[in-house]
SELUM-704473 format. One record per residue: residue in one letter; x, y, z of N, C-alpha, C in turn. Coordinates in pm, 1 decimal. Layout:
SELUM-704473
+------+----------+----------+----------+----------+----------+----------+----------+----------+----------+
! resn !       nx !       ny !       nz !      cax !      cay !      caz !       cx !       cy !       cz !
+------+----------+----------+----------+----------+----------+----------+----------+----------+----------+
!    A !        X !        Y !        Z !        X !        Y !        Z !        X !        Y !        Z !
...
+------+----------+----------+----------+----------+----------+----------+----------+----------+----------+
end
This chain:
SELUM-704473
+------+----------+----------+----------+----------+----------+----------+----------+----------+----------+
! resn !       nx !       ny !       nz !      cax !      cay !      caz !       cx !       cy !       cz !
+------+----------+----------+----------+----------+----------+----------+----------+----------+----------+
!    M !   8086.4 !    -96.7 ! -14461.4 !   8083.3 !    -20.0 ! -14380.0 !   8246.6 !    -28.9 ! -14239.0 !
!    T !   8260.1 !     52.4 ! -14224.2 !   8467.4 !      5.7 ! -14141.8 !   8400.6 !     10.8 ! -13967.1 !
!    M !   8469.4 !    -63.1 ! -14002.7 !   8512.4 !    -99.2 ! -13785.5 !   8553.0 !     14.9 ! -13736.4 !
!    P !   8589.6 !     -8.5 ! -13602.6 !   8631.6 !     58.5 ! -13564.2 !   8818.3 !     37.5 ! -13536.6 !
!    V !   8891.4 !    -14.2 ! -13480.3 !   9027.0 !    -71.4 ! -13408.1 !   9041.0 !     -0.7 ! -13271.6 !
!    F !   9020.0 !   -117.4 ! -13210.3 !   9005.8 !      3.1 ! -13032.4 !   9125.6 !     -9.3 ! -13009.7 !
!    P !   9092.5 !     91.5 ! -12946.2 !   9278.3 !    122.5 ! -12846.3 !   9323.0 !     31.6 ! -12739.0 !
!    D !   9457.9 !     -0.6 ! -12715.2 !   9502.3 !   -118.8 ! -12649.8 !   9469.8 !    -28.9 ! -12510.4 !
!    P !   9384.8 !    -64.2 ! -12335.9 !   9396.4 !    -60.5 ! -12287.0 !   9497.8 !     -4.7 ! -12182.6 !
!    E !   9574.5 !   -100.7 ! -12181.6 !   9680.7 !   -136.1 ! -12059.8 !   9757.3 !     -4.6 ! -12199.9 !
!    L !   9795.2 !     42.7 ! -12218.1 !   9893.3 !    122.4 ! -12282.8 !   9875.4 !    254.0 ! -12271.9 !
!    M !   9705.0 !    290.8 ! -12263.7 !   9600.8 !    423.0 ! -12232.3 !   9624.4 !    428.0 ! -12115.0 !
!    L !   9629.3 !    369.7 ! -12018.7 !   9650.3 !    366.1 ! -11800.1 !   9798.1 !    355.9 ! -11821.1 !
!    I !   9849.2 !    324.9 ! -11863.9 !   9998.6 !    369.7 ! -11836.5 !  10048.2 !    504.5 ! -11924.1 !
!    T !  10001.1 !    555.1 ! -12017.5 !  10032.1 !    641.7 ! -12046.3 !   9905.7 !    804.4 ! -11944.1 !
!    L !   9855.2 !    728.3 ! -11877.5 !   9786.7 !    815.2 ! -11761.3 !   9831.0 !    854.4 ! -11650.5 !
!    L !   9809.7 !    738.3 ! -11599.0 !   9877.1 !    717.3 ! -11433.6 !  10034.8 !    691.3 ! -11405.6 !
!    V !  10166.3 !    709.5 ! -11490.6 !  10283.9 !    693.2 ! -11484.5 !  10250.7 !    792.3 ! -11447.4 !
!    P !  10303.4 !    931.4 ! -11520.1 !  10273.5 !   1107.7 ! -11478.5 !  10206.5 !   1130.1 ! -11322.8 !
!    Q !  10126.1 !   1104.8 ! -11238.1 !  10084.2 !   1091.2 ! -11080.0 !  10138.9 !   1003.2 ! -11072.9 !
!    N !  10186.5 !    888.1 ! -11083.1 !  10292.3 !    818.9 ! -10996.3 !  10392.0 !    801.4 ! -11036.4 !
!    P !  10476.1 !    907.3 ! -11028.1 !  10617.8 !    843.8 ! -11019.1 !  10754.3 !    764.8 ! -10959.2 !
!    S !  10678.6 !    765.7 ! -10844.0 !  10758.8 !    659.2 ! -10768.8 !  10683.3 !    498.7 ! -10791.0 !
!    I !  10651.6 !    480.5 ! -10937.7 !  10582.4 !    361.0 ! -10908.0 !  10572.3 !    301.6 ! -11070.8 !
!    R !  10686.6 !    200.7 ! -11054.2 !  10705.6 !    165.2 ! -11258.1 !  10562.6 !     66.0 ! -11220.3 !
!    F !  10499.7 !    111.4 ! -11371.9 !  10406.5 !     45.7 ! -11443.7 !  10458.5 !    -12.9 ! -11575.6 !
!    V !  10388.8 !   -188.6 ! -11566.5 !  10484.5 !   -293.8 ! -11650.3 !  10298.0 !   -346.4 ! -11679.0 !
!    T !  10382.5 !   -418.4 ! -11818.8 !  10261.6 !   -533.3 ! -11858.9 !  10297.7 !   -680.0 ! -11830.9 !
!    V !  10373.6 !   -681.1 ! -11819.7 !  10517.0 !   -815.7 ! -11707.4 !  10586.9 !   -798.1 ! -11656.8 !
!    I !  10547.8 !   -823.7 ! -11535.6 !  10682.1 !   -800.0 ! -11398.4 !  10812.0 !   -899.8 ! -11455.8 !
!    P !  10863.8 !   -812.3 ! -11443.3 !  11029.2 !   -846.0 ! -11417.1 !  11089.3 !   -909.9 ! -11361.1 !
!    A !  11207.0 !   -995.1 ! -11407.1 !  11263.1 !  -1084.2 ! -11364.7 !  11339.8 !  -1036.1 ! -11256.8 !
!    G !  11324.8 !  -1140.8 ! -11130.8 !  11402.8 !  -1026.5 ! -10967.0 !  11400.3 !   -954.7 ! -10943.5 !
!    D !  11380.2 !   -985.4 ! -10819.8 !  11348.3 !   -915.6 ! -10739.4 !  11335.7 !   -700.8 ! -10753.1 !
!    S !  11189.4 !   -596.4 ! -10672.8 !  11276.6 !   -548.7 ! -10708.0 !  11263.4 !   -409.4 ! -10608.7 !
!    A !  11321.2 !   -263.3 ! -10544.1 !  11370.6 !   -225.2 ! -10451.4 !  11191.4 !   -183.0 ! -10402.9 !
!    G !  11141.9 !    -83.2 ! -10586.6 !  11049.0 !    -56.9 ! -10549.4 !  10931.2 !    -73.5 ! -10549.6 !
!    I !  10753.0 !      0.7 ! -10578.3 !  10672.9 !    -70.8 ! -10592.0 !  10575.6 !    -64.9 ! -10742.9 !
!    I !  10547.6 !   -207.3 ! -10778.9 !  10615.2 !   -191.8 ! -10914.4 !  10451.6 !   -227.0 ! -10949.0 !
!    A !  10310.3 !   -110.8 ! -11047.5 !  10235.5 !   -151.3 ! -11092.5 !  10153.7 !   -227.5 ! -11232.4 !
!    R !  10166.5 !   -393.4 ! -11238.5 !  10082.4 !   -430.5 ! -11372.2 !   9948.1 !   -434.1 ! -11408.0 !
!    I !   9898.0 !   -374.2 ! -11536.9 !   9844.5 !   -310.2 ! -11591.8 !   9837.7 !   -434.8 ! -11657.8 !
!    R !   9722.5 !   -525.4 ! -11666.3 !   9695.2 !   -635.2 ! -11820.7 !   9533.3 !   -626.3 ! -11774.0 !
!    R !   9500.5 !   -646.9 ! -11925.3 !   9337.4 !   -617.0 ! -11936.2 !   9300.1 !   -806.1 ! -11955.3 !
!    V !   9218.5 !   -882.7 ! -11827.0 !   9137.9 !   -924.9 ! -11826.5 !   9084.1 !  -1049.1 ! -11904.5 !
!    G !   8961.5 !   -921.5 ! -11939.6 !   8829.7 !   -972.8 ! -11988.4 !   8754.1 !   -862.3 ! -12113.8 !
!    G !   8635.4 !   -900.6 ! -12100.3 !   8542.2 !   -762.0 ! -12116.8 !   8545.6 !   -777.3 ! -12318.5 !
!    G !   8465.5 !   -696.5 ! -12352.9 !   8455.9 !   -654.2 ! -12465.5 !   8427.1 !   -608.4 ! -12551.0 !
!    N !   8406.1 !   -568.5 ! -12631.5 !   8254.5 !   -467.2 ! -12754.0 !   8103.8 !   -524.8 ! -12749.0 !
!    R !   8013.3 !   -446.6 ! -12671.4 !   7959.3 !   -475.5 ! -12666.3 !   7788.0 !   -358.4 ! -12772.6 !
!    H !   7899.2 !   -318.2 ! -12833.7 !   7824.5 !   -190.4 ! -12906.4 !   7956.3 !   -176.4 ! -13027.6 !
!    I !   7897.8 !   -176.3 ! -13088.3 !   8021.8 !   -172.5 ! -13247.4 !   8092.4 !    -56.2 ! -13198.0 !
!    G !   8054.6 !     69.9 ! -13190.5 !   8169.1 !    129.7 ! -13097.9 !   8265.5 !    213.2 ! -12980.2 !
!    L !   8238.7 !    114.1 ! -12894.8 !   8236.6 !    155.4 ! -12783.4 !   8278.4 !    -55.6 ! -12716.5 !
!    D !   8458.5 !    -45.9 ! -12679.3 !   8511.2 !   -137.4 ! -12596.7 !   8539.0 !   -125.5 ! -12465.5 !
!    R !   8436.4 !   -251.1 ! -12360.7 !   8439.5 !   -284.0 ! -12244.2 !   8538.9 !   -344.1 ! -12138.4 !
!    P !   8705.0 !   -318.3 ! -12139.9 !   8774.6 !   -418.4 ! -12100.2 !   8783.8 !   -397.5 ! -12019.4 !
!    V !   8792.1 !   -520.6 ! -11893.2 !   8821.8 !   -545.8 ! -11772.0 !   8929.3 !   -596.5 ! -11751.2 !
!    I !   8985.9 !   -448.4 ! -11655.8 !   9193.8 !   -436.1 ! -11609.2 !   9233.4 !   -476.0 ! -11482.5 !
!    D !   9291.6 !   -569.3 ! -11457.4 !   9353.9 !   -605.8 ! -11284.9 !   9467.0 !   -518.5 ! -11297.7 !
!    I !   9485.1 !   -465.7 ! -11217.3 !   9591.9 !   -395.6 ! -11177.6 !   9643.7 !   -459.3 ! -11025.0 !
!    D !   9747.7 !   -530.0 ! -11048.1 !   9832.0 !   -555.9 ! -10953.6 !   9973.6 !   -443.2 ! -10923.4 !
!    V !   9876.5 !   -404.5 ! -10774.1 !  10041.1 !   -372.4 ! -10742.1 !  10110.9 !   -442.0 ! -10641.5 !
!    F !  10223.7 !   -490.3 ! -10662.8 !  10375.9 !   -534.0 ! -10546.0 !  10515.4 !   -511.9 ! -10512.2 !
!    G !  10504.2 !   -512.4 ! -10426.1 !  10609.7 !   -421.0 ! -10331.0 !  10654.6 !   -544.9 ! -10298.7 !
!    S !  10771.4 !   -511.7 ! -10175.9 !  10846.3 !   -590.3 ! -10041.5 !  10781.6 !   -594.1 !  -9968.1 !
!    K !  10741.1 !   -718.0 !  -9881.5 !  10641.4 !   -694.2 !  -9702.9 !  10626.7 !   -635.8 !  -9641.5 !
!    V !  10772.7 !   -554.4 !  -9680.3 !  10869.1 !   -478.5 !  -9549.9 !  10734.2 !   -339.5 !  -9628.0 !
!    Q !  10695.6 !   -300.5 !  -9756.5 !  10605.6 !   -140.4 !  -9801.6 !  10479.3 !   -277.2 !  -9740.5 !
!    V !  10459.3 !   -313.7 !  -9666.7 !  10295.8 !   -385.3 !  -9684.2 !  10192.2 !   -265.7 !  -9647.4 !
!    D !  10201.1 !   -112.2 !  -9645.9 !  10119.1 !     -1.4 !  -9599.5 !  10124.6 !     45.2 !  -9712.9 !
!    N !  10248.3 !     45.7 !  -9720.8 !  10270.5 !    138.6 !  -9881.3 !  10269.8 !    120.9 ! -10060.2 !
!    V !  10305.6 !    -24.2 ! -10038.5 !  10216.8 !   -143.2 ! -10139.1 !  10028.0 !    -97.2 ! -10145.5 !
!    S !   9974.9 !    -97.1 ! -10004.1 !   9795.7 !    -80.0 ! -10006.3 !   9817.5 !     69.8 ! -10002.7 !
!    D !   9821.5 !    139.8 !  -9973.9 !   9810.5 !    294.1 ! -10069.8 !   9802.9 !    361.1 ! -10158.4 !
!    A !   9931.5 !    271.1 ! -10219.5 !   9968.1 !    225.7 ! -10348.9 !   9801.3 !    222.5 ! -10518.3 !
!    A !   9782.8 !    122.8 ! -10424.4 !   9641.5 !     44.0 ! -10453.9 !   9538.3 !    133.8 ! -10491.6 !
!    R !   9504.0 !    219.6 ! -10340.5 !   9399.0 !    260.1 ! -10306.8 !   9416.0 !    404.9 ! -10415.8 !
!    N !   9533.9 !    420.2 ! -10395.4 !   9547.5 !    546.0 ! -10476.3 !   9523.9 !    540.7 ! -10594.5 !
!    I !   9579.5 !    436.5 ! -10716.5 !   9561.0 !    387.6 ! -10838.4 !   9387.0 !    407.3 ! -10808.3 !
!    Q !   9309.2 !    328.8 ! -10728.1 !   9164.0 !    286.1 ! -10748.5 !   9119.9 !    542.3 ! -10819.9 !
!    S !   9127.7 !    543.8 ! -10663.5 !   9119.8 !    689.1 ! -10700.9 !   9113.1 !    731.4 ! -10834.6 !
!    Q !   9242.6 !    755.3 ! -10854.7 !   9288.7 !    812.2 ! -11044.9 !   9220.5 !    720.1 ! -11115.4 !
!    M !   9196.3 !    585.5 ! -11153.7 !   9103.9 !    566.1 ! -11231.4 !   8995.5 !    586.7 ! -11236.5 !
!    L !   8954.0 !    577.0 ! -11139.4 !   8806.1 !    671.4 ! -11119.3 !   8731.1 !    840.5 ! -11101.5 !
!    A !   8821.1 !    880.2 ! -11141.2 !   8880.1 !   1012.3 ! -11217.6 !   8879.4 !   1032.3 ! -11345.0 !
!    M !   8919.7 !    903.7 ! -11387.5 !   8966.0 !    964.8 ! -11584.2 !   8831.3 !    913.9 ! -11662.3 !
!    M !   8676.5 !   1002.1 ! -11618.3 !   8615.4 !   1007.1 ! -11670.6 !   8632.0 !   1056.8 ! -11844.5 !
!    S !   8631.2 !   1056.9 ! -11925.6 !   8674.0 !   1161.2 ! -12046.7 !   8750.0 !   1184.0 ! -12028.8 !
!    A !   8878.4 !   1030.2 ! -11999.5 !   8990.0 !   1153.0 ! -11991.1 !   9048.6 !   1109.2 ! -12161.2 !
!    T !   9133.4 !   1170.1 ! -12230.6 !   9183.3 !   1091.9 ! -12356.2 !   9339.9 !   1103.9 ! -12324.8 !
!    T !   9360.1 !    987.3 ! -12451.7 !   9516.5 !    995.1 ! -12498.1 !   9493.3 !   1018.3 ! -12669.6 !
!    S !   9671.0 !    982.5 ! -12689.6 !   9677.5 !    957.5 ! -12847.6 !   9522.8 !    906.2 ! -12863.4 !
!    K !   9579.4 !    752.9 ! -12812.4 !   9502.6 !    604.1 ! -12906.1 !   9324.2 !    592.0 ! -12893.0 !
!    G !   9321.7 !    666.4 ! -12758.6 !   9166.2 !    673.4 ! -12719.0 !   9142.0 !    746.5 ! -12655.5 !
!    V !   8962.5 !    761.6 ! -12606.9 !   8909.2 !    784.1 ! -12457.6 !   8886.7 !    732.2 ! -12439.1 !
!    I !   8877.9 !    766.5 ! -12199.2 !   8792.7 !    625.5 ! -12148.1 !   8742.9 !    739.7 ! -12143.8 !
!    Q !   8549.6 !    741.5 ! -12143.9 !   8419.7 !    746.7 ! -12083.8 !   8370.9 !    728.9 ! -11965.6 !
!    H !   8445.1 !    578.0 ! -11956.7 !   8434.9 !    568.8 ! -11830.7 !   8485.4 !    450.1 ! -11759.9 !
!    V !   8506.3 !    415.5 ! -11648.3 !   8536.0 !    413.1 ! -11533.6 !   8501.0 !    323.8 ! -11394.0 !
!    S !   8461.3 !    205.4 ! -11367.6 !   8435.1 !     66.9 ! -11224.1 !   8453.2 !     -0.8 ! -11191.8 !
!    T !   8504.9 !     47.9 ! -11081.1 !   8546.3 !    -50.4 ! -11025.8 !   8451.2 !   -187.0 ! -11020.1 !
!    V !   8509.8 !   -314.1 ! -11035.2 !   8441.5 !   -480.9 ! -11074.7 !   8438.4 !   -464.1 ! -10883.9 !
!    T !   8638.6 !   -507.5 ! -10837.9 !   8630.3 !   -539.5 ! -10723.6 !   8789.8 !   -456.0 ! -10646.4 !
!    G !   8716.3 !   -399.2 ! -10576.0 !   8922.2 !   -313.8 ! -10519.6 !   8966.5 !   -362.5 ! -10446.4 !
!    P !   9061.9 !   -328.4 ! -10450.1 !   9204.0 !   -266.6 ! -10379.2 !   9164.4 !   -391.5 ! -10235.5 !
!    R !   9253.8 !   -562.4 ! -10270.4 !   9308.0 !   -599.2 ! -10171.5 !   9434.3 !   -713.4 ! -10148.7 !
!    Q !   9392.0 !   -723.0 ! -10124.1 !   9546.1 !   -822.1 ! -10046.1 !   9540.5 !  -1016.1 ! -10088.8 !
!    L !   9626.0 !  -1050.8 ! -10236.4 !   9582.5 !  -1190.9 ! -10211.7 !   9731.3 !  -1198.8 ! -10230.6 !
!    P !   9746.3 !  -1396.7 ! -10248.4 !   9875.3 !  -1441.3 ! -10228.5 !   9949.9 !  -1392.3 ! -10297.2 !
!    E !  10053.2 !  -1404.1 ! -10302.2 !  10191.8 !  -1365.5 ! -10418.1 !  10278.5 !  -1523.7 ! -10385.7 !
!    V !  10348.7 !  -1533.4 ! -10512.8 !  10387.6 !  -1705.1 ! -10530.2 !  10545.0 !  -1658.8 ! -10502.0 !
!    N !  10575.0 !  -1476.6 ! -10462.5 !  10706.2 !  -1448.5 ! -10392.3 !  10736.3 !  -1429.6 ! -10299.5 !
!    P !  10805.6 !  -1538.2 ! -10246.8 !  10776.5 !  -1501.6 ! -10042.6 !  10804.8 !  -1336.8 !  -9993.1 !
!    N !  10913.5 !  -1277.4 ! -10086.1 !  10972.7 !  -1179.9 ! -10056.6 !  10859.2 !   -981.6 ! -10095.9 !
!    Y !  10779.5 !  -1030.7 ! -10183.4 !  10664.1 !   -961.5 ! -10221.3 !  10517.6 !   -954.4 ! -10166.9 !
!    V !  10504.5 !   -830.0 ! -10125.3 !  10348.0 !   -852.6 ! -10093.8 !  10257.4 !   -804.5 ! -10201.6 !
!    R !  10139.1 !   -851.9 ! -10257.2 !  10085.9 !   -796.9 ! -10340.6 !   9896.6 !   -729.5 ! -10345.9 !
!    Y !   9882.7 !   -633.4 ! -10424.9 !   9749.5 !   -576.4 ! -10388.4 !   9683.1 !   -571.2 ! -10534.9 !
!    N !   9581.7 !   -678.9 ! -10528.0 !   9456.0 !   -664.9 ! -10655.9 !   9376.1 !   -562.0 ! -10678.9 !
!    A !   9315.0 !   -556.5 ! -10758.3 !   9168.0 !   -482.5 ! -10764.5 !   9134.8 !   -477.3 ! -10914.0 !
!    S !   8998.0 !   -503.3 ! -10984.7 !   9019.2 !   -517.8 ! -11135.3 !   8862.2 !   -384.7 ! -11160.8 !
!    Y !   8896.8 !   -281.8 ! -11250.5 !   8837.1 !   -188.0 ! -11308.9 !   8776.1 !   -247.8 ! -11435.8 !
!    E !   8580.2 !   -231.2 ! -11457.0 !   8643.7 !   -225.5 ! -11596.4 !   8588.0 !    -82.6 ! -11695.4 !
!    L !   8659.0 !    -33.7 ! -11774.5 !   8659.7 !    115.6 ! -11895.6 !   8546.2 !     40.9 ! -12038.1 !
!    Q !   8506.8 !    159.9 ! -12052.4 !   8434.1 !    158.1 ! -12156.4 !   8548.5 !    330.0 ! -12251.6 !
!    I !   8581.9 !    205.1 ! -12336.3 !   8707.5 !    323.5 ! -12424.3 !   8635.1 !    364.2 ! -12564.3 !
!    H !   8657.5 !    372.1 ! -12648.8 !   8683.6 !    412.1 ! -12816.8 !   8800.6 !    492.6 ! -12843.5 !
!    P !   8809.8 !    468.9 ! -12985.2 !   8897.6 !    556.5 ! -13076.2 !   8905.3 !    718.0 ! -13045.5 !
+------+----------+----------+----------+----------+----------+----------+----------+----------+----------+
end
């Protein structure tokens, strides 16, 4: 029996979110130094396949921006949430997102960089090749 190779959910989301948010820099690792714009970090934090053909990753999306842009950072996190929930049956070259649900909605969390504000949200995806 051939086992499926599941797609990388981080790359799938970057592929889908970048065109919808041209003013946000999407990354999987925060770059060194301070950035003048808004940055969204996408990373898998858990989840796994519960079925042979379906992966269920849990994804954190952290949206960072300057403390003087707190309203813009909050708006960006909520816009991304809306876009995530609209991804039912979204297709990329790597696979299909069947379903997205919010685990924890956008909320402000403490940030170690005193120049930044951070909003975090978590989502569970259902994806397959």
